[in-house]
DRENLUMDO-678117 format. One record per residue (C-alpha): residue in one letter; residue number from 1; x negated, y negated, z negated. Coordinates in steps of 0.05 Angstrom, whole numbers, plus 5000, padded with zeros to 4 digits. Each point is the difference from the previous one (the first is absolute). Layout:
REM DRENLUMDO-678117
<rec residu="a" num="NUM" u="X" v="Y" w="Z"/>
...
REM end
This chain:
REM DRENLUMDO-678117
<rec residu="m" num="1" u="3262" v="1236" w="3267"/>
<rec residu="r" num="2" u="5028" v="4950" w="4951"/>
<rec residu="i" num="3" u="5014" v="4930" w="5025"/>
<rec residu="y" num="4" u="4995" v="4969" w="4930"/>
<rec residu="t" num="5" u="4934" v="4994" w="4963"/>
<rec residu="g" num="6" u="5017" v="4956" w="4942"/>
<rec residu="t" num="7" u="4938" v="4957" w="5012"/>
<rec residu="g" num="8" u="5043" v="4939" w="5017"/>
<rec residu="d" num="9" u="5043" v="5005" w="4938"/>
<rec residu="d" num="10" u="4959" v="4945" w="4967"/>
<rec residu="g" num="11" u="5016" v="4951" w="5056"/>
<rec residu="t" num="12" u="4935" v="5009" w="5039"/>
<rec residu="t" num="13" u="4982" v="5034" w="5065"/>
<rec residu="s" num="14" u="4937" v="5016" w="5039"/>
<rec residu="l" num="15" u="4976" v="4963" w="5061"/>
<rec residu="v" num="16" u="4964" v="5040" w="5054"/>
<rec residu="g" num="17" u="4931" v="5006" w="4968"/>
<rec residu="g" num="18" u="5027" v="5016" w="4931"/>
<rec residu="k" num="19" u="5005" v="4932" w="4967"/>
<rec residu="r" num="20" u="5061" v="4996" w="4955"/>
<rec residu="v" num="21" u="5042" v="4937" w="5004"/>
<rec residu="p" num="22" u="5067" v="4978" w="4971"/>
<rec residu="k" num="23" u="5059" v="5017" w="5044"/>
<rec residu="t" num="24" u="5014" v="4925" w="5001"/>
<rec residu="d" num="25" u="4934" v="4986" w="5036"/>
<rec residu="i" num="26" u="5007" v="4958" w="5063"/>
<rec residu="r" num="27" u="4971" v="5057" w="5040"/>
<rec residu="l" num="28" u="5057" v="5045" w="4981"/>
<rec residu="e" num="29" u="5051" v="4945" w="5016"/>
<rec residu="a" num="30" u="4968" v="4993" w="5069"/>
<rec residu="y" num="31" u="4996" v="5073" w="5019"/>
<rec residu="g" num="32" u="5066" v="5015" w="4967"/>
<rec residu="t" num="33" u="5033" v="4948" w="5044"/>
<rec residu="i" num="34" u="4966" v="5030" w="5061"/>
<rec residu="d" num="35" u="5029" v="5067" w="4979"/>
<rec residu="e" num="36" u="5069" v="4969" w="4993"/>
<rec residu="l" num="37" u="4993" v="4971" w="5070"/>
<rec residu="n" num="38" u="4979" v="5068" w="5026"/>
<rec residu="a" num="39" u="5063" v="5031" w="4970"/>
<rec residu="h" num="40" u="5044" v="4947" w="5034"/>
<rec residu="l" num="41" u="4966" v="5016" w="5066"/>
<rec residu="g" num="42" u="5015" v="5073" w="4989"/>
<rec residu="l" num="43" u="5073" v="4982" w="4991"/>
<rec residu="l" num="44" u="4998" v="4956" w="5061"/>
<rec residu="a" num="45" u="4971" v="5056" w="5042"/>
<rec residu="t" num="46" u="5062" v="5043" w="4985"/>
<rec residu="y" num="47" u="5042" v="4949" w="5038"/>
<rec residu="i" num="48" u="4955" v="4994" w="5060"/>
<rec residu="a" num="49" u="5015" v="5043" w="5061"/>
<rec residu="d" num="50" u="4945" v="4974" w="5047"/>
<rec residu="d" num="51" u="4941" v="5047" w="4997"/>
<rec residu="t" num="52" u="4950" v="4945" w="5015"/>
<rec residu="d" num="53" u="5026" v="4957" w="4943"/>
<rec residu="t" num="54" u="5001" v="5060" w="4953"/>
<rec residu="a" num="55" u="4927" v="5015" w="5018"/>
<rec residu="s" num="56" u="4981" v="4928" w="4987"/>
<rec residu="l" num="57" u="5034" v="5002" w="4932"/>
<rec residu="r" num="58" u="4962" v="5065" w="4983"/>
<rec residu="w" num="59" u="4934" v="4968" w="5020"/>
<rec residu="i" num="60" u="5016" v="4940" w="4956"/>
<rec residu="q" num="61" u="5020" v="5045" w="4942"/>
<rec residu="n" num="62" u="4934" v="5038" w="5005"/>
<rec residu="l" num="63" u="4962" v="4934" w="5001"/>
<rec residu="l" num="64" u="5039" v="4975" w="4940"/>
<rec residu="f" num="65" u="4980" v="5063" w="4963"/>
<rec residu="s" num="66" u="4928" v="4984" w="5017"/>
<rec residu="i" num="67" u="5009" v="4929" w="4976"/>
<rec residu="g" num="68" u="5028" v="5027" w="4935"/>
<rec residu="g" num="69" u="4937" v="5042" w="4994"/>
<rec residu="a" num="70" u="4956" v="4939" w="5012"/>
<rec residu="l" num="71" u="5036" v="4960" w="4947"/>
<rec residu="a" num="72" u="4996" v="5057" w="4951"/>
<rec residu="t" num="73" u="4925" v="5008" w="5008"/>
<rec residu="d" num="74" u="4952" v="4970" w="4950"/>
<rec residu="t" num="75" u="4950" v="4976" w="5052"/>
<rec residu="v" num="76" u="4951" v="4979" w="4946"/>
<rec residu="t" num="77" u="4985" v="5073" w="4986"/>
<rec residu="t" num="78" u="5028" v="5037" w="5060"/>
<rec residu="a" num="79" u="4989" v="4989" w="5075"/>
<rec residu="l" num="80" u="5064" v="4989" w="5039"/>
<rec residu="p" num="81" u="5011" v="5060" w="5046"/>
<rec residu="e" num="82" u="5005" v="4986" w="5074"/>
<rec residu="s" num="83" u="5071" v="5029" w="4999"/>
<rec residu="c" num="84" u="5021" v="4941" w="4955"/>
<rec residu="k" num="85" u="4974" v="4944" w="5044"/>
<rec residu="v" num="86" u="5043" v="4955" w="5043"/>
<rec residu="t" num="87" u="4964" v="4979" w="5063"/>
<rec residu="e" num="88" u="5006" v="4945" w="5052"/>
<rec residu="q" num="89" u="5025" v="5054" w="5047"/>
<rec residu="d" num="90" u="5058" v="5014" w="4952"/>
<rec residu="v" num="91" u="5017" v="4925" w="5000"/>
<rec residu="r" num="92" u="4997" v="4998" w="5077"/>
<rec residu="r" num="93" u="5045" v="5062" w="5004"/>
<rec residu="m" num="94" u="5050" v="4967" w="4953"/>
<rec residu="e" num="95" u="4999" v="4937" w="5044"/>
<rec residu="q" num="96" u="5014" v="5043" w="5061"/>
<rec residu="l" num="97" u="5058" v="5033" w="4964"/>
<rec residu="i" num="98" u="5029" v="4931" w="4985"/>
<rec residu="d" num="99" u="4991" v="4978" w="5072"/>
<rec residu="d" num="100" u="5032" v="5065" w="5027"/>
<rec residu="a" num="101" u="5059" v="4996" w="4952"/>
<rec residu="g" num="102" u="5014" v="4928" w="5019"/>
<rec residu="k" num="103" u="4996" v="5007" w="5076"/>
<rec residu="s" num="104" u="5073" v="5012" w="5015"/>
<rec residu="l" num="105" u="5029" v="4957" w="4944"/>
<rec residu="p" num="106" u="5040" v="4936" w="5014"/>
<rec residu="q" num="107" u="4968" v="4936" w="4977"/>
<rec residu="q" num="108" u="5012" v="4985" w="4927"/>
<rec residu="k" num="109" u="5045" v="4939" w="4995"/>
<rec residu="a" num="110" u="5004" v="4990" w="4925"/>
<rec residu="f" num="111" u="4979" v="5030" w="4934"/>
<rec residu="i" num="112" u="5026" v="5071" w="4993"/>
<rec residu="l" num="113" u="5033" v="5026" w="4937"/>
<rec residu="p" num="114" u="4983" v="5072" w="4980"/>
<rec residu="g" num="115" u="5053" v="5049" w="5024"/>
<rec residu="g" num="116" u="5032" v="5025" w="5063"/>
<rec residu="c" num="117" u="5003" v="5075" w="5004"/>
<rec residu="r" num="118" u="4978" v="5044" w="4941"/>
<rec residu="a" num="119" u="4932" v="5016" w="5030"/>
<rec residu="a" num="120" u="4985" v="4927" w="5012"/>
<rec residu="a" num="121" u="5021" v="4983" w="4929"/>
<rec residu="v" num="122" u="4953" v="5054" w="4973"/>
<rec residu="c" num="123" u="4945" v="4971" w="5044"/>
<rec residu="h" num="124" u="5012" v="4931" w="4969"/>
<rec residu="i" num="125" u="4994" v="5030" w="4930"/>
<rec residu="a" num="126" u="4934" v="5032" w="5021"/>
<rec residu="r" num="127" u="4977" v="4932" w="5027"/>
<rec residu="t" num="128" u="5014" v="4965" w="4934"/>
<rec residu="v" num="129" u="4964" v="5054" w="4961"/>
<rec residu="c" num="130" u="4942" v="4993" w="5048"/>
<rec residu="r" num="131" u="4997" v="4925" w="4985"/>
<rec residu="r" num="132" u="4999" v="5015" w="4926"/>
<rec residu="a" num="133" u="4946" v="5052" w="5010"/>
<rec residu="e" num="134" u="4959" v="4949" w="5038"/>
<rec residu="r" num="135" u="5008" v="4950" w="4942"/>
<rec residu="c" num="136" u="4977" v="5054" w="4951"/>
<rec residu="v" num="137" u="4940" v="5017" w="5041"/>
<rec residu="l" num="138" u="4982" v="4926" w="5008"/>
<rec residu="r" num="139" u="5002" v="4992" w="4924"/>
<rec residu="l" num="140" u="4957" v="5062" w="4994"/>
<rec residu="n" num="141" u="4952" v="4972" w="5051"/>
<rec residu="n" num="142" u="4986" v="4942" w="4953"/>
<rec residu="e" num="143" u="4971" v="5048" w="4949"/>
<rec residu="y" num="144" u="4979" v="5059" w="5042"/>
<rec residu="p" num="145" u="4984" v="4978" w="5071"/>
<rec residu="q" num="146" u="5031" v="5041" w="5056"/>
<rec residu="k" num="147" u="4979" v="5008" w="5072"/>
<rec residu="p" num="148" u="5031" v="4945" w="5043"/>
<rec residu="c" num="149" u="5030" v="5051" w="5049"/>
<rec residu="l" num="150" u="5042" v="5029" w="4944"/>
<rec residu="l" num="151" u="5030" v="4932" w="4985"/>
<rec residu="v" num="152" u="5011" v="4984" w="5074"/>
<rec residu="f" num="153" u="5033" v="5068" w="5011"/>
<rec residu="l" num="154" u="5051" v="4988" w="4945"/>
<rec residu="n" num="155" u="5017" v="4932" w="5029"/>
<rec residu="r" num="156" u="5009" v="5030" w="5070"/>
<rec residu="l" num="157" u="5042" v="5057" w="4971"/>
<rec residu="s" num="158" u="5052" v="4953" w="4973"/>
<rec residu="d" num="159" u="5003" v="4966" w="5069"/>
<rec residu="y" num="160" u="5008" v="5069" w="5032"/>
<rec residu="l" num="161" u="5057" v="5017" w="4953"/>
<rec residu="f" num="162" u="5036" v="4935" w="5017"/>
<rec residu="v" num="163" u="4994" v="5013" w="5075"/>
<rec residu="m" num="164" u="5020" v="5073" w="4989"/>
<rec residu="s" num="165" u="5063" v="4978" w="4963"/>
<rec residu="r" num="166" u="5018" v="4957" w="5060"/>
<rec residu="r" num="167" u="4984" v="5058" w="5048"/>
<rec residu="i" num="168" u="5042" v="5049" w="4960"/>
<rec residu="n" num="169" u="5060" v="4952" w="5001"/>
<rec residu="y" num="170" u="4990" v="4987" w="5074"/>
<rec residu="l" num="171" u="4996" v="5074" w="5018"/>
<rec residu="s" num="172" u="5060" v="5017" w="4958"/>
<rec residu="g" num="173" u="5042" v="4944" w="5028"/>
<rec residu="s" num="174" u="5006" v="4967" w="4932"/>
<rec residu="a" num="175" u="5003" v="4925" w="4997"/>
<rec residu="e" num="176" u="4946" v="4962" w="4964"/>
<rec residu="i" num="177" u="5026" v="4957" w="4943"/>
<rec residu="y" num="178" u="4976" v="4928" w="5006"/>
<rec residu="w" num="179" u="4992" v="4954" w="4941"/>
<rec residu="g" num="180" u="5054" v="4948" w="4997"/>
<rec residu="e" num="181" u="5050" v="5037" w="5044"/>
REM end
């Protein structure tokens, strides 16, 4: 099976449903940034030893793949598959992950600079890419409305990644780096 087709050589690609759009279309920027975030989470997972945290990252990666599918679907002509929908249950699960990750952490006493151990630094990179992905999807939402749960999920995901970076540093014994110190 060949991976290349040549159909995108003219600077266009197909959305799910067959509609051809320029590769500079806001939809591609949005789902491309989601894909970039997913790749960073894959890298982060290689640094995580805790099976529960690894399972949470895999769940998030699968959901991000579904979000990419939702953003790549031309919903004017094609119904969004159930497998590409983010639900209130997904948002609640993310909120529970945030709560669980933060339970044992010391109180935050100042703004935290990205860093600490390598895994926490990778987690911070994923967090910033998540924020960019959220901004892309919000711009997309102005033109092509998205389901509110998808937008809320991305907002919660960046919060989760912040708490996870703190958790990773805490568990590894690495000091957090505070702004101004």
